VEXDREN-2710 file (C-alpha; in Angstrom, 1 decimal):
% VEXDREN-2710
k/r/px/py/pz
1/MET/27.0/59.9/-78.5
2/LYS/26.9/63.6/-77.7
3/SER/27.2/64.3/-74.0
4/ILE/24.7/66.7/-72.4
5/LYS/26.1/69.3/-70.0
6/LEU/23.9/70.0/-67.0
7/SER/23.8/73.4/-65.6
8/THR/24.8/73.7/-62.0
9/ALA/22.8/76.8/-61.5
10/ILE/19.8/76.1/-59.3
11/THR/16.9/78.5/-59.5
12/PRO/13.9/78.8/-57.2
13/GLY/11.8/77.4/-60.1
14/LEU/14.0/74.4/-60.4
15/ILE/13.7/73.7/-56.6
16/VAL/10.0/73.7/-56.9
17/PHE/10.1/71.4/-59.9
18/LEU/12.5/69.0/-58.1
19/LEU/10.3/68.8/-55.0
20/PHE/7.3/67.9/-57.1
21/ALA/9.3/65.4/-59.0
22/VAL/10.6/63.4/-56.0
23/LEU/7.5/63.7/-53.8
24/PRO/4.3/61.9/-54.6
25/THR/1.2/63.9/-55.0
26/ALA/-1.3/64.1/-52.1
27/ALA/-3.5/61.7/-54.0
28/GLY/-0.8/59.2/-54.0
29/ILE/-0.2/59.1/-50.2
30/PRO/-2.4/56.6/-48.4
31/ALA/-4.5/58.2/-45.7
32/GLN/-3.4/57.6/-42.2
33/GLN/-6.5/55.8/-40.9
34/THR/-6.1/55.4/-37.1
35/THR/-7.7/52.3/-35.6
36/THR/-8.0/51.4/-31.9
37/VAL/-6.9/47.8/-31.3
38/GLN/-7.3/45.7/-28.2
39/VAL/-4.1/43.6/-27.7
40/ILE/-4.5/40.7/-25.3
41/VAL/-1.2/38.9/-24.3
42/ARG/-1.3/35.6/-22.5
43/VAL/2.0/34.4/-21.1
44/TYR/2.9/30.8/-20.5
45/ILE/6.1/29.4/-19.0
46/ASP/7.9/26.6/-20.9
47/SER/4.6/25.3/-22.4
48/TYR/1.0/26.2/-23.0
49/GLN/0.1/24.0/-20.1
50/ASN/1.7/26.4/-17.6
51/PRO/0.1/29.9/-17.5
52/ALA/2.3/32.5/-15.9
53/GLY/1.0/34.0/-12.7
54/THR/1.1/37.5/-11.4
55/ASN/3.8/40.2/-11.6
56/ILE/5.3/39.3/-15.0
57/THR/6.0/42.7/-16.8
58/VAL/4.6/43.0/-20.3
59/GLN/5.5/46.1/-22.3
60/LEU/4.0/47.2/-25.6
61/LEU/6.4/49.3/-27.8
62/ASP/6.1/51.0/-31.1
63/GLY/8.2/50.2/-34.1
64/PHE/10.9/52.6/-33.0
65/GLY/11.2/50.9/-29.5
66/THR/9.3/53.7/-27.7
67/LEU/7.3/52.4/-24.7
68/GLU/3.5/52.8/-25.3
69/ARG/2.0/50.7/-22.5
70/GLU/3.2/48.6/-19.6
71/ALA/1.2/46.2/-17.3
72/HIS/1.7/43.2/-15.0
73/THR/0.1/39.9/-15.7
74/ASP/-2.9/38.8/-13.6
75/ASN/-3.1/35.4/-11.9
76/SER/-3.8/33.7/-15.3
77/GLY/-0.8/35.3/-17.0
78/ARG/-2.9/37.8/-19.0
79/VAL/-2.6/41.5/-19.8
80/GLU/-4.7/43.7/-22.0
81/PHE/-3.7/46.9/-23.8
82/GLN/-5.6/49.5/-25.9
83/THR/-3.3/50.9/-28.7
84/GLN/-3.6/52.9/-31.9
85/THR/-2.5/51.7/-35.3
86/ILE/-2.5/53.2/-38.7
87/THR/-2.7/51.6/-42.1
88/LYS/-0.1/49.0/-42.7
89/ALA/1.5/51.0/-45.5
90/MET/2.4/53.7/-43.0
91/GLN/3.5/51.5/-40.1
92/GLN/7.1/51.6/-39.0
93/GLY/7.9/48.0/-38.2
94/GLY/4.6/47.2/-36.4
95/LYS/4.4/46.9/-32.6
96/ARG/6.8/45.0/-30.3
97/VAL/6.1/43.1/-27.1
98/ARG/8.7/42.8/-24.4
99/ILE/8.2/40.4/-21.5
100/PHE/10.4/40.0/-18.4
101/GLY/10.2/39.3/-14.7
102/PRO/11.4/37.0/-11.9
103/GLY/11.8/33.4/-12.9
104/ILE/11.8/33.8/-16.7
105/GLN/14.1/34.8/-19.5
106/GLU/13.4/38.1/-21.2
107/TYR/11.3/37.7/-24.4
108/ASN/10.8/40.0/-27.4
109/GLU/8.4/39.6/-30.3
110/THR/7.3/41.8/-33.2
111/LEU/3.6/42.0/-33.8
112/GLU/2.1/42.5/-37.2
113/ILE/-1.3/44.0/-36.8
114/GLU/-3.4/44.1/-39.9
115/PRO/-5.4/47.3/-40.7
116/VAL/-8.7/45.5/-40.3
117/GLU/-7.9/44.0/-36.9
118/ILE/-9.6/45.5/-33.9
119/ARG/-8.6/42.7/-31.5
120/LYS/-5.2/40.9/-31.4
121/ASN/-4.7/37.8/-29.3
122/VAL/-1.0/36.9/-28.6
123/ASN/-0.1/33.7/-26.9
124/VAL/3.6/33.7/-25.8
125/VAL/5.6/30.8/-24.3
126/VAL/8.6/32.1/-22.4
127/ARG/11.5/30.1/-21.0
128/SER/11.9/29.7/-17.3
129/ASN/15.0/30.9/-15.6
130/PRO/15.4/29.2/-12.2
131/ALA/18.5/31.2/-11.4
132/GLY/16.3/34.3/-11.5
133/GLY/14.0/33.3/-8.7
134/THR/10.4/32.1/-8.9
135/ALA/7.8/34.3/-10.5
136/ALA/4.7/35.0/-8.3
137/GLY/1.9/32.7/-9.4
138/VAL/4.2/30.0/-10.6
139/PRO/4.0/26.8/-8.5
140/SER/7.2/26.1/-6.5
141/ASP/6.8/22.5/-7.5
142/LEU/6.6/23.4/-11.2
143/SER/8.4/20.4/-12.5
144/SER/5.9/17.8/-11.3
145/VAL/3.0/20.0/-12.4
146/ALA/4.6/20.6/-15.8
147/ALA/5.2/16.8/-16.3
148/ASN/1.5/16.1/-15.9
149/ARG/0.4/19.0/-18.1
150/LEU/2.9/18.1/-20.9
151/LYS/0.8/14.9/-21.4
152/VAL/-2.1/16.9/-22.7
153/PRO/-2.9/15.8/-26.2
154/GLY/-2.8/18.5/-28.9
155/LYS/-6.5/18.3/-29.7
156/ALA/-7.3/18.9/-26.0
157/GLU/-5.0/21.9/-25.9
158/LYS/-6.7/23.4/-29.0
159/GLU/-10.1/23.0/-27.3
160/PHE/-8.7/24.6/-24.1
161/LEU/-7.3/27.6/-26.1
162/LYS/-10.7/28.0/-27.9
163/GLY/-12.4/28.0/-24.5
164/LYS/-10.0/30.8/-23.3
165/ASP/-10.8/32.8/-26.4
166/ALA/-14.5/32.4/-25.9
167/GLY/-14.1/33.4/-22.3
168/GLU/-12.3/36.6/-23.3
169/LYS/-15.3/37.5/-25.4
170/LYS/-17.6/36.6/-22.4
171/ASP/-19.3/33.9/-24.4
172/TRP/-19.7/31.6/-21.4
173/ALA/-21.8/28.9/-23.2
174/GLU/-19.2/28.6/-25.9
175/ALA/-16.3/28.6/-23.4
176/THR/-18.1/25.9/-21.4
177/LYS/-18.5/23.7/-24.5
178/HIS/-14.8/23.9/-25.4
179/TYR/-13.6/23.3/-21.8
180/GLN/-15.8/20.2/-21.6
181/ALA/-14.5/19.0/-24.9
182/ALA/-10.9/19.4/-23.6
183/ILE/-11.7/17.5/-20.5
184/ALA/-13.4/14.7/-22.5
185/LEU/-10.1/14.3/-24.4
186/TYR/-7.9/14.5/-21.3
187/PRO/-9.7/13.8/-18.0
188/ASP/-6.7/15.0/-15.9
189/TYR/-6.7/18.5/-17.4
190/ASP/-6.6/20.7/-14.3
191/LEU/-6.4/23.9/-16.3
192/ALA/-9.5/23.0/-18.3
193/TYR/-11.4/22.2/-15.1
194/ASN/-10.4/25.6/-13.7
195/GLY/-11.5/27.3/-16.9
196/LEU/-14.7/25.4/-16.9
197/GLY/-15.4/26.6/-13.3
198/GLN/-14.7/30.2/-14.3
199/ALA/-17.1/29.9/-17.3
200/LEU/-19.8/28.3/-15.2
201/ALA/-19.5/30.8/-12.4
202/SER/-19.6/33.7/-14.8
203/GLY/-22.8/32.1/-16.3
204/GLY/-24.4/32.0/-12.8
205/ASP/-23.9/28.2/-12.1
206/ASN/-22.1/28.3/-8.8
207/GLY/-22.8/24.7/-8.0
208/GLY/-21.3/23.5/-11.3
209/ALA/-18.4/25.9/-10.8
210/ARG/-17.7/24.6/-7.3
211/SER/-17.5/21.0/-8.6
212/ALA/-15.1/22.0/-11.4
213/PHE/-12.8/23.9/-9.1
214/GLU/-12.8/21.0/-6.6
215/LYS/-11.9/18.6/-9.4
216/ALA/-9.0/20.9/-10.5
217/ILE/-7.6/20.9/-7.0
218/GLN/-8.1/17.1/-6.7
219/ILE/-5.9/16.7/-9.9
220/ASN/-3.4/19.3/-8.8
221/ASP/-3.3/20.1/-5.1
222/ASN/-0.8/22.9/-5.7
223/PHE/-3.1/24.8/-8.0
224/ALA/-3.3/28.3/-6.3
225/ALA/-5.6/29.9/-8.9
226/ALA/-8.2/27.1/-8.5
227/TYR/-8.1/27.6/-4.7
228/ARG/-8.7/31.3/-5.1
229/ASN/-11.6/30.7/-7.5
230/LEU/-13.2/28.3/-5.1
231/ALA/-12.7/30.9/-2.3
232/ARG/-14.6/33.4/-4.4
233/ILE/-17.6/31.1/-4.3
234/SER/-17.1/30.7/-0.5
235/LEU/-17.1/34.5/-0.2
236/SER/-20.4/34.8/-2.1
237/GLU/-21.9/32.2/0.2
238/HIS/-20.5/33.9/3.4
239/LYS/-18.5/30.8/4.3
240/PHE/-15.6/32.6/5.8
241/GLU/-14.0/29.7/7.5
242/GLU/-13.9/27.8/4.3
243/MET/-12.7/30.9/2.4
244/ASP/-9.9/31.4/4.9
245/ASN/-8.7/27.8/4.6
246/LEU/-8.8/27.9/0.8
247/LEU/-6.8/31.1/0.6
248/THR/-4.3/30.0/3.2
249/ARG/-3.7/26.9/1.0
250/SER/-3.3/29.0/-2.1
251/LEU/-0.8/31.2/-0.3
252/SER/1.4/28.2/0.5
253/ALA/1.9/28.0/-3.3
254/GLU/1.9/31.7/-4.1
255/PRO/2.8/33.6/-1.0
256/LEU/2.8/37.1/-2.6
257/ASN/-0.6/37.0/-4.4
258/ALA/-2.1/40.3/-3.4
259/TRP/-5.8/39.3/-3.9
260/ALA/-5.4/36.2/-1.8
261/LEU/-3.6/38.1/1.0
262/ALA/-6.3/40.8/1.0
263/TYR/-9.3/38.5/1.1
264/ALA/-7.7/36.2/3.6
265/ALA/-7.4/39.2/5.8
266/TYR/-11.0/40.1/5.2
267/ALA/-12.2/36.5/6.1
268/GLU/-10.0/36.6/9.2
269/LEU/-11.5/39.9/10.3
270/GLN/-15.0/38.3/10.0
271/LEU/-13.8/35.3/12.1
272/HIS/-12.2/37.6/14.7
273/LYS/-8.7/36.2/13.9
274/PHE/-7.4/39.8/14.3
275/ASP/-3.7/39.0/14.5
276/ASP/-3.9/37.0/11.2
277/ALA/-5.9/39.7/9.6
278/ILE/-3.4/42.3/10.4
279/ALA/-0.5/40.2/9.2
280/HIS/-2.1/39.4/5.9
281/ALA/-3.2/42.9/5.3
282/ARG/0.3/44.3/5.9
283/LYS/1.8/41.7/3.7
284/ALA/-0.6/42.6/0.9
285/HIS/0.5/46.3/1.3
286/SER/4.2/45.1/0.9
287/VAL/3.5/44.0/-2.7
288/LYS/1.8/45.7/-5.7
289/HIS/-1.9/45.8/-4.7
290/ASP/-3.7/48.0/-7.2
291/GLY/-7.5/48.2/-6.4
292/LEU/-7.0/46.6/-3.0
293/ALA/-6.7/49.7/-0.8
294/SER/-9.4/48.2/1.4
295/ILE/-6.7/46.1/3.1
296/HIS/-6.1/49.2/5.2
297/ILE/-9.7/49.4/6.3
298/VAL/-9.4/45.7/7.4
299/ALA/-6.2/46.3/9.2
300/GLY/-7.5/49.4/10.9
301/ARG/-10.6/47.6/12.2
302/ALA/-8.5/44.7/13.4
303/LEU/-6.1/47.0/15.1
304/GLU/-8.9/48.8/16.9
305/GLU/-10.2/45.5/18.1
306/LYS/-6.7/44.8/19.5
307/GLN/-6.7/48.2/21.2
308/ARG/-3.9/49.7/19.1
309/PRO/-5.5/53.0/18.0
310/SER/-2.4/54.8/16.8
311/GLU/-1.5/52.0/14.4
312/ALA/-5.2/51.8/13.3
313/LEU/-5.0/55.6/12.6
314/GLU/-2.1/55.1/10.3
315/GLU/-3.9/52.4/8.3
316/TYR/-6.9/54.6/7.7
317/ARG/-4.6/57.4/6.5
318/LEU/-2.9/54.9/4.2
319/TYR/-6.3/54.1/2.7
320/LEU/-7.0/57.7/2.0
321/GLN/-3.6/58.1/0.4
322/GLU/-4.2/55.2/-1.9
323/ASP/-7.9/55.7/-2.7
324/GLY/-9.2/59.0/-1.4
325/THR/-12.4/58.8/-3.4
326/GLY/-13.1/55.1/-2.9
327/ARG/-16.2/53.6/-1.4
328/ASP/-14.6/53.4/2.1
329/ALA/-13.2/57.0/2.0
330/GLU/-15.9/58.4/4.2
331/ARG/-15.5/55.7/6.8
332/ALA/-11.8/56.2/6.7
333/ARG/-12.1/60.0/7.2
334/GLU/-14.5/59.5/10.1
335/ALA/-12.1/57.0/11.7
336/VAL/-9.2/59.4/11.3
337/THR/-11.2/62.2/12.9
338/ARG/-12.3/60.0/15.8
339/LEU/-8.8/58.5/16.4
340/SER/-7.0/61.8/16.0
341/THR/-9.3/63.3/18.7
342/SER/-8.9/60.4/21.1
343/SER/-5.2/59.8/20.4
344/PRO/-3.5/63.2/19.8
345/GLY/0.0/63.0/18.4
END
């Protein structure tokens, strides 16, 4: 067979030919269709029966490991992100989720998001790490709680998760139906009673919600989230003594929950328990408390009642630093002017 000798000379025309030979035509490249996707991550510790509490860090990364979003779980172990995806043919390894924090082992997972998806629900079970401390929102007596929750039948758990999905879509009637089905299958399902209470309260049935939360607490007297939810009803009914008692009980299980600290301080201000209000407001300030700058208004008012104007002044200034355009900003500015005039220096 005769060999063919290739010329080593490369001309400009040859370069153009080679480029077109190795690159697909524009018509052959799939269009990069960008889609906004809502990613909801729910974190559980050791089993689906133990939702993680607050302050677990969840990161969303792209396929190259670049950080896109970061958030901390709420008191139900949930975070939500908005992200952009392009058609699957153009994705570089999908998205990744990284989860870490006190009391758990670090967790990593790759997410495959289909081009047609606009909402991605991700349920993640992470392993506890007692040597790493206790995560905020995780009961200190986790072993006894977990033992009870691990008895939940699989069918009841499926109904519970369907209830959570319906609640995420604000379909309260559907959520109520699934939570009730879960309870029918397992009457000691504290998480389902708590979910039922949330669905009923969101649907306007405070009486039914109160009964559901009370049942959750009866089953699990260390259930901080249920105490907080019941305290929300007490707040709406201006039952400040009851509210304070419920939040104090919740704080014995989750001492660093910012919402409970802030609203315990508010209830105590209404009850003229000024020392307690100051202590809880300051403790709330010591932890991450996004959206709760009003703790400084509460502390400022309580300090003024205790005749401690210079400390009150600092609290009002802190409020303005944290939320200078908030609903209490004008009140804080007036207090700063008044106290600065009466207490120079």
